N, C-alpha and C positions, 0 to 999 in steps of 0.2 A: 165360363157359362155364359151361354148367350141372353144378351140382355131380354130378347123378345120374349123368353121364357119367363124371366124374372117378372117382367110386366104382366104377362098372363095370369102369374100367380096373384099379382097384387090386385088384380081387376076382381078377383073373386074373395076379397076380404068380407069376413063377419068375424064377431068377437064375441066369446065367452069364456071363462077361465074356472078352476077350481084349485084349492089350496090342499096341502098336505104336511109333509114332514120337513123340519128344518134339516139342513145339510153343514155340517162342521162348522157350527157357529155362525152362518149366516142365513138370511131369509131365503132359502132354497127349498122350493115345495113343486111336487109335481103339476103340471098346466094341463087343461085339458081344452080344447076349441076345436071347431070346423076348421080354423084358420088360423095358424099361429102368428103369420106375418102381420094379421090384423093387430096383435099386441104389441109388436117390437117397436114401441115409441121411439127408442134412441134410434133407431134406422129413419123414421122419419124425421126426426129433430137434424140427424146430419145430412138429411138429402140425399138418401142411399140411391134413389132411382136415377138420379142426375149423376152421381158416382159412379154407378156401375155402366154409365154409357160412356166414362173416360177410362176407367181402371177397375178391375176385379181381383187383383193381385195374383193373377196368373203370372207362373215361372219363378215365385217367392217360397222358400220354404220357411214357416214358423215354427222353431221348436217349442212344445208345450212341456215344460218341467214340471211335472205334478204327479197326480194318483194314477194315471192311466190314462187311455183314451180308447173306447169301444168303438172299433171300426166298423162293427155291425150296425150302428146307429143310423136307421134310414137317411137322415139328413148329413151324415160324414161317410156315407159309403164312396169309395173311390177317392176320398181326400187324404186318407190316413197312411203314411209311409211306414215302412220298417223303421222301428227305431230300436231302444234298448231298456231293459229293467234293471235299476239299481236297487231294486227292493226284493231280493231273491226270498226273504222271510215271508213273503206275502203270496198266497197262492196266484198263479197264474203268470203272465208275462205282461208287456207294454201295453197289448191289448185289453187287458182286465183292468177295469177301473175299480178301485177297492171302496173309493167314496162316491162316485159319480162325477165329483168335482172337475177333473181334468176333461172329462167329455165335455160339460159344462162349458169350458175355457175353449175348448175346440170348436165347440158350436157357435160360440160367439164369433170366432175369428173365420171360420171357415165354413159353417154351414150351408147348404146348397137349397134347402126349402124342398127337397125332393120327396120327403115325406108324403103319402096319401096323395100321390099324383101332382105335386107342387103345393101343397098345402101345408109344408111346414114351416121349419124357422130358418132364416137367415144367418150366417154370418155377415159382418161388415165386408169381408173380402172373400166373397165366394170362389174366387178363382185359385185361391192361394193353397197349399199343401200342407199338412202338418206333421212332423216329426214328433212322436210320442216318447218321450223320456221319463220311466216312471221313478220316482223315489219316495222314500218310507216317509217323507213329511216331518215337520217339526214337532208334531203332537201325537204321534202315532207309535204305539207298540213301546214305549218307554216308561218308565217307571219314575221320572222327574223331568222337570223342565230343563235341568242342569244336564241330564243324559240326552233329551232329545235336541239341545242344542248341539252337543257333543257329535252327536248322529250328522245333524243336519249339516255340521260344517266338514264332516267326514265325507259325506256324498255329494251333496250339492256342488263342490267345485269339481269331482269328477263328472258329474251331468252337463255342467255348464262347457267341460271341455268337450266332452263328446257331441254336444250339440254345435259347436263350433267347427269341430272335425268333419262333420257330416254336411256341411254347405249349408246350415240354417243361417239366413241372412238376420233374421230375427227371433230373439229366444225370451221366451215368455214366461215368466217366473210368478206365479199368483199365490205364493205362500211366503212364509216367512220364520225366522227365529229371533229369539231376542238377544242373541250374541253372534256377532260375525267373527272373522279370522283372517289372518293373513293368507291363509290356503284359498279362501272366496275370494278375495281383494285379488290376488294373483289369477285366480280362474278368471276373473271378468276382464281384466287386462288382456289375458290371453286370446279372450273371445273378440275384443275390440279390436286387437292387432290383427286378427284373422278377418276382420271387415265386417262383424257383426254389430248389432245394437241389442242391448239387454233391456226389457222393462220388467219392472217389478214391484207388486203393490206395497204400498206404505204400511198397511195393516188398519185394523178394524177396531182398535180401541181410543178413539180419537175422543168420544163421552166419556172414558173411564180413565185407565193409567197412562194411556197416549205414551207408552214404552216403544223406544226405537227398535224398529224390526230390519232384519237382514234377509236378502241381499237388497232389501229396497233403498236402504241407507248405505250401502256398500259404494265407495268410489268408482264412478264409470258408470254405475246404473242409473237408468231414467225411471226414478220413482215416481209412480201414480197414484193421486188420490181420486175420490169420487164425488159426484155431483148428481143432483136429482133432475126432474123435468122440467123445472125452472131455473137451473143452472145454479142452484144454491149447495154448497158443501153439505151432504149429509153428516150427521153430527159423527157416525162412528169413523167418519175418514179420518186419520191422523195428521196431523200439521207438524211443522219444524222444518230444519233445513233441509231435509230429505226429500222433500215434496218438489218435484220440478214440473209436472204437469198435471190436469185432471181430466176425466172423461165422465159419460154417463153410466153410474153405477147404482142406480135404484130400481128395483122392479123390472129388471131385464128378463124377458121371456127368449128360451133358447134351448137348443138341443142338450142333452146332459144323458149321464148314466142312471141307471135304477129301472124299475119297472115301467114308468110311463115313457122313458125316453125324452121326456119335455120337462124344463124347470121354469120357475120364476124365482130369481134370486137378487140380493142385494149385497154391495161390499165392494171394496176395492179392487178385488179379484177380477171383478166384470169389467171394471174401467181400463185395468191393466189390458185385458184380452182386447178390448176396443183400441187403446192406444198402439199394441202389436198390431193389429188388424189395419190401422190407419198407415202404419210405417209400411206394409206389405205393400198396399196401394199405390203408395208414391213410389217404391222401389220398383214396382212392376210396370209403372211409367217411365221411370227413368233408371232404367238397369243400369248405366253405366256410372250413376252416382255412387260415392263412397258413403259409408255410416255418419260422418260428420255432416256430410251434404245433406242426406235426408233427415237428420235430426236439426239441423240448421233451419230447415224448410218449415219443419212441424213447428217449431219456435217462432221463425217468421210468421206464422200466420195463426198463432193462437188468439184468444180474446184474453186481453192482457188485464192486469189488474187496474183497477179504476182509478186509484188514489194517484196515479202517476208512475209509482213505482216499479222497477223493472220486475220483481218477484215479490212474492208473499209467502209466508209460511203455511198459508191455508190452500191456496191453490197455486202454488208454484208461479209459474212463468204464465200460466192460463190455462183455458179450456182448448182441447184439440179441435179442429174444424178441418176434417178431411176434404170436403169438396173445395175449399179454399185452397188447400196445399195442392191440389191437382189443378184447378183453374188459374189462379195468380200465385204460383210459388216464389217469386222474389227470386232475389240473388242466392244462389245455393252456397256460395263461400268457397275458399279454397277447400281441396281434398282432405289435406293432411291437417286440419286445424280443428280442432274439438270446439263447437259453439257455444259451449258453457265450462265454467270453472269447476267442474264437478270430480276432479279424479283425486281428490284429497277428502279425508272422512270430513262429514258434516257435523257442525257442532249440536250439541244436545240441550242447548239451553231453551226453556219454555219461552212462549212467546210473548211480550211484552203487554201489560195490562190496556186494555182498550185498542188493540192492534187489531185492522180489519183485513179481510180477506175477499175482498171485493174484485172481480174481472167483469168487464163487459165488451161486448162486439165493439169495433171499430163503426164508422158510419155506413160501411159497405152494405149492401143488401142482405138479407138473410139468407143462409143458404139453401134451405129447405124450399121446395115449392109450396108447401103447404103454408097455413097460416100462420102469423106470428105469434110468440108465446106470449103469455101474459107478463106483466111486470114482474121483475124479481122482487124477493123480500128485501126489507131496508137492510141496509150494511149494518154488518155487526161482527164480532169476532169470530163467528162461526163460519163466516167467508160466504160470497155467492159469484157467480160469473154473470148475472146480468142477464141482458138478451144477447147470448151468446151463439144461439140457435134459432132457428124455426121450430116451432111444434106442431105436426098435425093432430089436435086435439081429439077429432073425430076418429082417428085411426089409433088413439092409443087407451081407448075403453077398456078397462080391466074390472069384471065382475069377480069379486073374490070372497072365499071363506076360509078359515082356517083351522088346522086339527094341530094343538100343542103337542110336541113331544121333546124329550132331553136333548139341550143344545150341547154338544161333545166340547168344543173348546173355539175360541175366535182367533187361532194364530195364522188362519189361512185367510189371506187377503181379501 
């Protein structure tokens, strides 16, 4: 996508919003505004305008294993490849999104902002292409959680292998089940051996049961948690050994499925999509790098935990900083060496009392050309990432009202 068209769209920013229904247990609601880019605080925070001068993700395919992707969404036209439907019991095909969720993840990754003459919502990697892989989901169409887990572990390994065989460099899985399997682990290893990276949400019950979810906790998967505008871990974002990195995941505005085609949502799903997009940006700029090298540079450039520890159960190794990965990537390391020891099952222990989850940026300048974020909340066990990004407050104004509807489940990240 030409940078000039992105900048022209940005120049027409105005903001307003309205909220409606919840989607699959996360705060996903229709969004209405003259210019949706004005509401995308997460892009301003990460310095998207400067990022797009360096990379748009062109040439990289991101598989979205989810509920389907509506290729007719105005912000996704031309972005969605032919994929595969692993949910034949649901009407339609991989271009039929049975919840709207998969389209939302695709929008966060590769939205072009083309709606209404350039007044739509952008993905972090608007030059990437989306491979839609539709699966039933861990909480859909079954009579019990056990049955849902069984179906998930039957279908998800097939979907991951298909994505890897189809040339997806990045595999995004913004959903999960409460049980994993050897088949799932083997499929992830297959994808890694094919040269892909697999990102998955760690789940949205951090303020409740905090049950470990898969494939977020599957060996070899990059488990992604969510933070808010101030870099503070949102309470629902799960914690434990499975958390590798965090990314923005609160009140993100993006293209989605449904009647309006535009939503605002909160959850580790959103954070995972942005982490996947960040990988696509980096891989597009360095197409000769291996999956190990892309992941190493992402980890080189995170906002690390503030306490001096290498990682935290709340924010993992830290918050993604895609602009920094593009501008000062550091040493990508050996092509064939996994940069983190995540090829074994994580422990399921609860964090120790008084443990902190703080992360903050190093002394380098903030990445966004906008004003710096306000100081983060005081450190506590809920975790925060301090001043890990700069936030354009004026471009993040959200005027909202909500209509309550039943929540289906919170198994989708």
